[in-house]
OpenMM code with the backbone's topology and positions (N, CA, C; nanometers):
from openmm import Vec3, app, unit

residues = "MET LEU VAL LEU THR ARG LYS ARG GLY GLU SER ILE SER ILE ASP GLY ARG ILE GLU VAL ARG VAL LEU SER VAL GLN GLY ASN ARG VAL ARG LEU GLY VAL THR ALA PRO ASP SER VAL SER VAL ARG ARG GLY GLU LEU VAL PHE ASP VAL GLU MET GLU PRO ASN ASP VAL ALA SER LEU GLN GLU GLY ARG ARG PHE ALA CYS VAL".split()
positions = [
    Vec3(-0.9518, -3.9410, 1.7121),
    Vec3(-1.0115, -3.8182, 1.7602),
    Vec3(-0.9251, -3.7647, 1.8739),
    Vec3(-0.8926, -3.6377, 1.8653),
    Vec3(-0.8199, -3.5693, 1.9713),
    Vec3(-0.9221, -3.5157, 2.0705),
    Vec3(-0.9038, -3.5447, 2.1982),
    Vec3(-0.9953, -3.4974, 2.3021),
    Vec3(-0.9187, -3.3998, 2.3899),
    Vec3(-0.9735, -3.2784, 2.4056),
    Vec3(-0.9087, -3.1736, 2.4840),
    Vec3(-1.0002, -3.1274, 2.5961),
    Vec3(-0.9401, -3.0801, 2.7036),
    Vec3(-1.0148, -3.0199, 2.8131),
    Vec3(-0.9826, -2.8712, 2.8151),
    Vec3(-1.0840, -2.7883, 2.8160),
    Vec3(-1.0675, -2.6434, 2.8191),
    Vec3(-1.1612, -2.5857, 2.9238),
    Vec3(-1.1211, -2.4760, 2.9858),
    Vec3(-1.2052, -2.4034, 3.0806),
    Vec3(-1.2647, -2.2822, 3.0106),
    Vec3(-1.3629, -2.2202, 3.0753),
    Vec3(-1.4248, -2.0996, 3.0191),
    Vec3(-1.3167, -1.9960, 2.9886),
    Vec3(-1.3240, -1.9391, 2.8696),
    Vec3(-1.2278, -1.8386, 2.8264),
    Vec3(-1.1071, -1.8955, 2.7532),
    Vec3(-1.0847, -2.0257, 2.7642),
    Vec3(-0.9724, -2.0880, 2.6948),
    Vec3(-1.0137, -2.1273, 2.5535),
    Vec3(-0.9145, -2.1464, 2.4676),
    Vec3(-0.9450, -2.1778, 2.3280),
    Vec3(-0.8475, -2.2814, 2.2741),
    Vec3(-0.8803, -2.3301, 2.1548),
    Vec3(-0.7886, -2.4145, 2.0790),
    Vec3(-0.7754, -2.3529, 1.9402),
    Vec3(-0.6635, -2.3788, 1.8774),
    Vec3(-0.6381, -2.3293, 1.7427),
    Vec3(-0.6252, -2.4487, 1.6493),
    Vec3(-0.6885, -2.4391, 1.5340),
    Vec3(-0.6831, -2.5457, 1.4340),
    Vec3(-0.6167, -2.4894, 1.3090),
    Vec3(-0.5041, -2.5458, 1.2734),
    Vec3(-0.4310, -2.5069, 1.1528),
    Vec3(-0.3914, -2.3595, 1.1533),
    Vec3(-0.3875, -2.2968, 1.2698),
    Vec3(-0.3478, -2.1570, 1.2793),
    Vec3(-0.4470, -2.0590, 1.2193),
    Vec3(-0.5605, -2.1082, 1.1680),
    Vec3(-0.6583, -2.0213, 1.1025),
    Vec3(-0.7941, -2.0246, 1.1708),
    Vec3(-0.8193, -2.1269, 1.2502),
    Vec3(-0.9504, -2.1450, 1.3124),
    Vec3(-0.9321, -2.1467, 1.4634),
    Vec3(-1.0138, -2.0690, 1.5329),
    Vec3(-1.0093, -2.0665, 1.6785),
    Vec3(-1.1449, -2.1094, 1.7330),
    Vec3(-1.1427, -2.2014, 1.8288),
    Vec3(-1.2634, -2.2444, 1.8984),
    Vec3(-1.2442, -2.2076, 2.0447),
    Vec3(-1.3320, -2.1208, 2.0975),
    Vec3(-1.3197, -2.0704, 2.2342),
    Vec3(-1.4410, -2.1126, 2.3159),
    Vec3(-1.4169, -2.1537, 2.4398),
    Vec3(-1.5254, -2.1864, 2.5327),
    Vec3(-1.5754, -2.0543, 2.5907),
    Vec3(-1.6992, -2.0181, 2.5577),
    Vec3(-1.7559, -1.8922, 2.6052),
    Vec3(-1.8210, -1.9071, 2.7416),
    Vec3(-1.8918, -2.0175, 2.7629),
    Vec3(-1.9559, -2.0404, 2.8922),
    Vec3(-1.9886, -2.1877, 2.9091),
    Vec3(-2.0040, -2.2267, 3.0352),
    Vec3(-2.0452, -2.3628, 3.0696),
    Vec3(-2.1549, -2.3497, 3.1740),
    Vec3(-2.2723, -2.4047, 3.1431),
    Vec3(-2.3851, -2.4014, 3.2360),
    Vec3(-2.4446, -2.5412, 3.2422),
    Vec3(-2.4208, -2.6102, 3.3521),
    Vec3(-2.4692, -2.7477, 3.3636),
    Vec3(-2.4034, -2.8352, 3.2593),
    Vec3(-2.4858, -2.9017, 3.1781),
    Vec3(-2.4307, -2.9896, 3.0742),
    Vec3(-2.4255, -2.9218, 2.9378),
    Vec3(-2.4387, -2.7880, 2.9343),
    Vec3(-2.4344, -2.7132, 2.8080),
    Vec3(-2.3074, -2.6296, 2.8012),
    Vec3(-2.2417, -2.6380, 2.6868),
    Vec3(-2.1203, -2.5607, 2.6626),
    Vec3(-2.1478, -2.4675, 2.5461),
    Vec3(-2.1171, -2.3400, 2.5627),
    Vec3(-2.1344, -2.2419, 2.4548),
    Vec3(-1.9964, -2.2152, 2.3950),
    Vec3(-1.9842, -2.2389, 2.2639),
    Vec3(-1.8571, -2.2236, 2.1942),
    Vec3(-1.8637, -2.1079, 2.0965),
    Vec3(-1.7524, -2.0396, 2.0788),
    Vec3(-1.7387, -1.9389, 1.9746),
    Vec3(-1.6365, -1.9891, 1.8740),
    Vec3(-1.6682, -1.9782, 1.7459),
    Vec3(-1.5783, -2.0254, 1.6407),
    Vec3(-1.5421, -1.9072, 1.5520),
    Vec3(-1.4136, -1.8809, 1.5375),
    Vec3(-1.3648, -1.7783, 1.4463),
    Vec3(-1.2900, -1.8493, 1.3342),
    Vec3(-1.3321, -1.8232, 1.2102),
    Vec3(-1.2722, -1.8912, 1.0953),
    Vec3(-1.2758, -1.7991, 0.9739),
    Vec3(-1.1853, -1.8201, 0.8788),
    Vec3(-1.1876, -1.7413, 0.7551),
    Vec3(-1.3168, -1.7675, 0.6768),
    Vec3(-1.3511, -1.6750, 0.5891),
    Vec3(-1.4715, -1.6900, 0.5065),
    Vec3(-1.4692, -1.8174, 0.4232),
    Vec3(-1.3509, -1.8640, 0.3893),
    Vec3(-1.3408, -1.9825, 0.3040),
    Vec3(-1.3703, -2.1128, 0.3789),
    Vec3(-1.3860, -2.1059, 0.5114),
    Vec3(-1.4125, -2.2248, 0.5929),
    Vec3(-1.5592, -2.2262, 0.6325),
    Vec3(-1.6259, -2.3354, 0.6032),
    Vec3(-1.7665, -2.3510, 0.6380),
    Vec3(-1.7771, -2.4078, 0.7792),
    Vec3(-1.8536, -2.3401, 0.8658),
    Vec3(-1.8728, -2.3848, 1.0038),
    Vec3(-2.0214, -2.4086, 1.0248),
    Vec3(-2.0581, -2.5319, 1.0604),
    Vec3(-2.1990, -2.5668, 1.0829),
    Vec3(-2.2115, -2.6536, 1.2064),
    Vec3(-2.3276, -2.6506, 1.2680),
    Vec3(-2.3576, -2.7430, 1.3776),
    Vec3(-2.3650, -2.8836, 1.3200),
    Vec3(-2.3381, -2.9829, 1.4026),
    Vec3(-2.3369, -3.1217, 1.3582),
    Vec3(-2.4667, -3.1665, 1.2955),
    Vec3(-2.5795, -3.1156, 1.3455),
    Vec3(-2.7084, -3.1585, 1.2904),
    Vec3(-2.7392, -3.0931, 1.1562),
    Vec3(-2.6566, -2.9996, 1.1125),
    Vec3(-2.6782, -2.9332, 0.9834),
    Vec3(-2.5794, -2.9844, 0.8790),
    Vec3(-2.5578, -3.1127, 0.8790),
    Vec3(-2.4668, -3.1732, 0.7813),
    Vec3(-2.5181, -3.1426, 0.6415),
    Vec3(-2.4266, -3.1081, 0.5522),
    Vec3(-2.4648, -3.0687, 0.4170),
    Vec3(-2.5443, -3.1794, 0.3493),
    Vec3(-2.6567, -3.1420, 0.2946),
    Vec3(-2.7447, -3.2347, 0.2238),
    Vec3(-2.7389, -3.1987, 0.0758),
    Vec3(-2.6996, -3.2929, -0.0085),
    Vec3(-2.6844, -3.2642, -0.1511),
    Vec3(-2.8161, -3.2252, -0.2159),
    Vec3(-2.9283, -3.2489, -0.1509),
    Vec3(-3.0574, -3.2121, -0.2081),
    Vec3(-3.1017, -3.0710, -0.1685),
    Vec3(-3.0203, -2.9998, -0.0895),
    Vec3(-3.0574, -2.8650, -0.0470),
    Vec3(-3.0589, -2.7703, -0.1668),
    Vec3(-3.1484, -2.6751, -0.1608),
    Vec3(-3.1549, -2.5714, -0.2631),
    Vec3(-3.0397, -2.4732, -0.2421),
    Vec3(-2.9911, -2.4079, -0.3477),
    Vec3(-2.8814, -2.3113, -0.3337),
    Vec3(-2.9111, -2.2015, -0.2320),
    Vec3(-3.0361, -2.1548, -0.2232),
    Vec3(-3.0699, -2.0509, -0.1256),
    Vec3(-3.0535, -2.1016, 0.0169),
    Vec3(-3.0854, -2.2284, 0.0412),
    Vec3(-3.0684, -2.2866, 0.1740),
    Vec3(-2.9213, -2.2931, 0.2116),
    Vec3(-2.8362, -2.3314, 0.1177),
    Vec3(-2.6928, -2.3393, 0.1433),
    Vec3(-2.6388, -2.2004, 0.1735),
    Vec3(-2.6803, -2.1000, 0.0974),
    Vec3(-2.6339, -1.9629, 0.1197),
    Vec3(-2.6737, -1.9144, 0.2580),
    Vec3(-2.7943, -1.9466, 0.3027),
    Vec3(-2.8384, -1.9012, 0.4345),
    Vec3(-2.7585, -1.9689, 0.5454),
    Vec3(-2.7135, -2.0922, 0.5250),
    Vec3(-2.6310, -2.1601, 0.6242),
    Vec3(-2.4925, -2.0978, 0.6327),
    Vec3(-2.4435, -2.0438, 0.5205),
    Vec3(-2.3082, -1.9905, 0.5167),
    Vec3(-2.2992, -1.8495, 0.5737),
    Vec3(-2.4091, -1.7792, 0.5866),
    Vec3(-2.4063, -1.6430, 0.6394),
    Vec3(-2.3644, -1.6458, 0.7859),
    Vec3(-2.2858, -1.5473, 0.8265),
    Vec3(-2.2486, -1.5327, 0.9661),
    Vec3(-2.1530, -1.6378, 1.0174),
    Vec3(-2.0714, -1.6943, 0.9319),
    Vec3(-1.9842, -1.8011, 0.9785),
    Vec3(-1.8519, -1.7504, 1.0347),
    Vec3(-1.8266, -1.6210, 1.0276),
    Vec3(-1.7027, -1.5692, 1.0847),
    Vec3(-1.6965, -1.5951, 1.2343),
    Vec3(-1.8070, -1.5692, 1.3034),
    Vec3(-1.8127, -1.5961, 1.4464),
    Vec3(-1.9487, -1.6548, 1.4744),
    Vec3(-1.9517, -1.7776, 1.5146),
    Vec3(-2.0788, -1.8452, 1.5384),
    Vec3(-2.0795, -1.9029, 1.6780),
    Vec3(-2.1832, -1.8738, 1.7529),
    Vec3(-2.2011, -1.9375, 1.8825),
    Vec3(-2.2753, -2.0669, 1.8598),
    Vec3(-2.2164, -2.1751, 1.9048),
    Vec3(-2.2739, -2.3070, 1.8817),
    Vec3(-2.3235, -2.3628, 2.0127),
] * unit.nanometer
topology = app.Topology()
chain = topology.addChain("A")
for resn in residues:
    res = topology.addResidue(resn, chain)
    for name in ("N", "CA", "C"):
        topology.addAtom(name, app.Element.getBySymbol(name[0]), res)
């Protein structure tokens, strides 16, 4: 695992196609912005894909993935 330190407003680039930016830091909470192509699925860790999910549930998770505040 690569561990990086970033300040508010700084970002990292993954494979030249995905950008993760630190939007704010308040106490022990960090707000991140993720910019990624439509072909890349971006989800919070607790929303790990479940093979038993209905197709409508998967579609709703994929909406708005261009820029997601996590």
